[in-house]
Structure formats: structure tokens, C-alpha cells
C-alpha positions as CSV (number, residue, x, y, z in Angstrom):
1,M,-27.0,22.6,17.7
2,E,-27.1,25.6,15.2
3,A,-24.1,24.1,13.2
4,F,-26.1,20.8,12.9
5,R,-29.2,22.6,11.5
6,V,-27.0,24.4,9.0
7,R,-25.4,21.1,7.8
8,R,-28.7,19.5,7.5
9,A,-30.1,22.3,5.4
10,Q,-26.9,22.2,3.3
11,G,-27.3,18.4,2.9
12,R,-30.9,18.7,1.6
13,L,-29.8,21.4,-0.8
14,L,-26.9,19.4,-2.1
15,I,-28.4,15.9,-2.4
16,R,-29.6,16.4,-5.9
17,P,-26.7,18.3,-7.4
18,S,-24.4,15.7,-5.8
19,A,-26.4,12.7,-7.2
20,R,-26.4,14.3,-10.7
21,T,-22.6,14.6,-10.7
22,I,-22.1,11.0,-9.8
23,R,-21.1,8.6,-12.8
24,W,-24.4,6.6,-12.9
25,T,-24.0,5.6,-16.4
26,S,-20.7,4.0,-15.9
27,F,-22.2,2.4,-12.6
28,T,-24.9,0.7,-14.6
29,A,-22.3,-0.7,-17.1
30,I,-20.2,-2.0,-14.2
31,A,-23.0,-3.4,-12.4
32,A,-24.2,-5.2,-15.4
33,S,-20.8,-6.6,-16.2
34,G,-20.3,-7.8,-12.6
35,G,-23.6,-9.5,-12.7
36,L,-22.5,-11.3,-15.9
37,V,-19.2,-12.3,-14.4
38,V,-21.1,-13.7,-11.2
39,W,-23.7,-15.5,-13.4
40,T,-21.1,-17.1,-15.7
41,G,-19.2,-18.2,-12.4
42,A,-22.3,-19.7,-11.0
43,R,-23.0,-21.6,-14.2
44,Q,-19.4,-22.8,-14.6
45,Q,-18.4,-23.4,-11.0
46,G,-21.6,-23.9,-9.1
47,D,-20.5,-21.4,-6.5
48,P,-19.4,-17.9,-7.6
49,A,-18.1,-16.9,-4.0
50,P,-14.5,-18.1,-4.4
51,V,-13.7,-16.3,-7.7
52,A,-16.5,-14.6,-9.5
53,L,-18.0,-12.7,-6.8
54,P,-14.6,-11.2,-5.7
55,I,-13.9,-10.1,-9.2
56,A,-17.5,-8.5,-9.5
57,S,-16.9,-6.8,-6.1
58,A,-13.5,-5.4,-7.3
59,L,-15.3,-3.9,-10.3
60,L,-17.8,-2.1,-8.1
61,C,-15.0,-0.8,-6.0
62,V,-13.0,0.4,-8.9
63,W,-16.1,2.6,-9.7
64,L,-16.0,4.0,-6.2
65,C,-12.4,5.0,-6.7
66,F,-13.7,7.8,-8.9
67,L,-16.4,9.0,-6.6
68,F,-14.3,11.9,-5.2
69,E,-13.5,13.1,-8.7
70,D,-16.2,15.6,-8.4
71,I,-16.3,17.7,-11.7
72,T,-17.6,20.7,-9.6
73,T,-14.7,20.6,-7.1
74,E,-12.8,23.6,-8.6
75,S,-16.0,25.8,-8.9
76,T,-16.9,25.0,-5.2
77,A,-13.5,25.1,-3.6
78,S,-14.3,28.3,-1.9
79,S,-17.9,27.1,-0.9
80,A,-19.1,27.4,2.6
81,T,-19.8,23.9,2.5
82,P,-16.7,21.9,3.7
83,L,-15.1,19.4,1.3
84,L,-15.4,16.6,3.9
85,F,-19.1,17.2,4.0
86,R,-19.6,17.2,0.3
87,R,-17.6,14.0,0.0
88,A,-19.5,12.3,3.0
89,L,-22.7,13.2,1.2
90,R,-21.6,11.6,-2.1
91,A,-20.5,8.5,-0.3
92,A,-23.9,8.3,1.4
93,I,-25.6,8.4,-1.9
94,A,-23.2,6.0,-3.8
95,V,-22.3,3.4,-1.3
96,P,-26.0,2.2,-0.6
97,A,-26.3,1.8,-4.4
98,V,-23.1,-0.5,-4.5
99,A,-24.2,-2.3,-1.5
100,A,-27.6,-3.2,-3.1
101,V,-25.9,-4.4,-6.2
102,W,-23.4,-6.5,-4.2
103,F,-26.2,-8.2,-2.1
104,A,-27.9,-9.1,-5.4
105,Y,-24.6,-10.6,-6.6
106,A,-24.3,-12.7,-3.3
107,W,-27.6,-14.3,-4.0
108,I,-26.8,-15.5,-7.7
109,G,-25.9,-19.1,-7.9
110,T,-26.0,-19.8,-4.1
111,S,-28.9,-20.2,-1.8
112,A,-26.7,-19.3,1.3
113,G,-26.4,-15.7,0.4
114,P,-23.6,-13.5,1.7
115,T,-21.4,-15.3,4.3
116,S,-19.5,-13.6,7.1
117,P,-16.1,-13.6,5.3
118,M,-17.7,-12.2,2.1
119,T,-19.5,-9.5,4.0
120,K,-16.4,-8.5,5.9
121,A,-14.3,-8.4,2.7
122,F,-16.9,-6.3,1.0
123,V,-16.9,-3.7,3.9
124,A,-13.1,-3.6,3.8
125,S,-13.3,-3.2,0.0
126,I,-15.6,-0.2,0.3
127,A,-13.3,1.4,2.9
128,L,-10.3,0.6,0.9
129,S,-11.7,2.2,-2.3
130,L,-12.8,5.5,-0.5
131,A,-9.4,5.9,1.1
132,A,-7.6,5.2,-2.1
133,G,-9.8,7.6,-3.9
134,A,-9.4,10.4,-1.4
135,V,-5.6,10.0,-1.2
136,A,-5.3,9.8,-5.1
137,V,-7.3,12.9,-5.6
138,R,-5.4,14.7,-2.9
139,L,-2.0,13.8,-4.6
140,A,-3.0,14.5,-7.9
141,D,-4.4,17.9,-7.1
142,S,-6.5,17.9,-10.2
143,G,-9.4,15.7,-9.2
144,R,-8.1,13.0,-11.8
145,G,-6.7,10.4,-9.5
146,G,-9.4,7.7,-9.9
147,F,-7.1,5.6,-12.2
148,A,-4.3,5.5,-9.7
149,A,-6.8,4.6,-6.8
150,A,-8.3,1.9,-9.0
151,A,-5.0,0.3,-9.6
152,V,-4.2,0.2,-5.8
153,V,-7.5,-1.4,-5.1
154,V,-7.1,-4.0,-7.8
155,F,-3.7,-4.8,-6.6
156,I,-4.7,-5.2,-3.0
157,L,-7.8,-7.2,-3.6
158,L,-6.9,-9.4,-6.5
159,V,-3.2,-9.2,-7.5
160,L,-1.6,-9.4,-3.9
161,P,-3.8,-12.5,-2.7
162,V,-2.6,-14.4,-5.8
163,A,1.0,-13.4,-5.4
164,I,1.5,-14.2,-1.7
165,G,-1.4,-16.5,-1.0
166,R,-0.5,-20.2,-0.1
167,P,-2.3,-21.4,-2.1
168,P,-3.0,-18.5,-4.3
169,S,-6.7,-17.4,-4.0
170,I,-9.0,-14.4,-4.1
171,D,-11.6,-16.2,-2.0
172,P,-12.6,-13.9,0.9
173,A,-12.6,-16.9,3.2
174,R,-9.0,-17.6,2.3
175,P,-7.1,-14.4,2.7
176,P,-3.4,-14.3,2.0
177,L,-2.4,-13.6,5.8
178,G,-4.0,-14.7,8.9
179,E,-7.7,-15.4,9.6
180,P,-10.3,-13.7,7.5
181,S,-11.9,-11.8,10.3
182,M,-8.5,-10.3,11.4
183,Y,-7.4,-9.7,7.8
184,W,-10.4,-7.8,6.6
185,S,-10.8,-5.9,9.9
186,A,-7.2,-4.8,9.6
187,I,-7.8,-3.5,6.0
188,T,-11.1,-1.8,7.2
189,I,-9.4,0.0,10.0
190,G,-6.3,0.8,8.2
191,S,-8.4,2.2,5.2
192,Y,-10.4,4.5,7.6
193,A,-7.3,5.7,9.1
194,V,-5.9,6.7,5.9
195,L,-9.1,8.2,4.9
196,A,-9.0,10.4,8.0
197,L,-5.4,11.4,7.3
198,A,-6.3,12.4,3.8
199,H,-8.7,15.1,5.4
200,L,-6.3,15.9,8.2
201,D,-5.7,19.4,7.0
202,W,-9.5,20.0,7.2
203,F,-9.6,19.0,10.8
204,Q,-6.6,21.3,11.6
205,R,-8.3,24.2,10.0
206,R,-11.4,23.5,12.2
207,R,-9.3,23.8,15.3
208,V,-7.7,27.1,14.4
């Protein structure tokens, strides 16, 4: 219980510094670009869900790939606040912002709003982005792995479905393998497993 109170107090102290180090300027630019993509798709195709919305979602996920590139990582490496806690706090700040923009996208050009496959694909994409970002930063060892993570995310979300899909499609309702629910659930579960493995050494230190 005492540990919980300590973490809660640390969280309150870290909210503003964590929010300031997140790249909100690039987020605004990407959100606007994604909105333009969806709006253009809605005007040209009528329904942006099959093509425009997945592209806009991928843009938001690319931004998330850089979330764990905290410019204060080196100065806070010896901090009493665990790295996992700091990253969870950053995710708790950034993911709702991304979700809000995505839900706004989902209502552009369609009265139906987000469908079940769209929502499951978005949840899976968020998990994939966080996992790729954590692994890339860990392997890079310099907090500059965002570009590698972004490449992985774009490949899985946009390139792979076109390459192996029959027919090629980036529509969340028509995944390249299996049913939409199973496909996106598998990506979500696998991504969270990779995210946990990326912090495995932290868990091991806690047990010592």
C-alpha cells in the first residue's frame, strides 16, 4: 500500500514534465495530415474506411513509435522512478490523444462511425506501435530507435497486407490472414507480449 502511494505521488509530479517532453508539435502536424487524408478519401471514395482511414491510422502510429524516445532518459537513468513507470505514464498521456483524433477520423465521411474491425485494428496498431518503439529503443541503446520502429509498423500495417493479401487490401475488415477478429487479436496479444519482454530485465531486477 505504501508503494502504491509512493507511485501515485511520483505520477502526479511527473505528469507535467512527461507531457512537456512529448512531441506535440509533430503530433499536431500528423493529426492534421491524417485528417486531410481521410477527408480526401471521403470525397473521392465516399467511404474512407477501406483505404484512407488505415493510412491515417498508420500515421498516428508512426508518431507513437517515437513516444519512448524520451530526451531526458539519460539524465533520469539513475532515478528512483522506474523506467517502466515513466513509460507507462507517457503512454497514458499520449494514447488518449491519439484515440481522440482517431475517433474523429472515424466519423469523417461516414455516418456509421467506427466499426468493430476498425476499432480492433486500431487497438492492435496502438499495441504494435508501443511494442516496436520499446524494442527499437532498447536495441538502439541511445533512445533513437523510433525510425526503425516506424518502419516495422508501416510494414505490418500497410505493406504486408498488400503483399500477401488475396486480394491486396489494407481494409481492417479484410485482413491478409484469417478473420478480422482473430487477426487483430493475435497482433494485439503478440504486441503486448513483446512489450513485456522488452521490459523483462526490469521485472527480473524487481524479483532480486
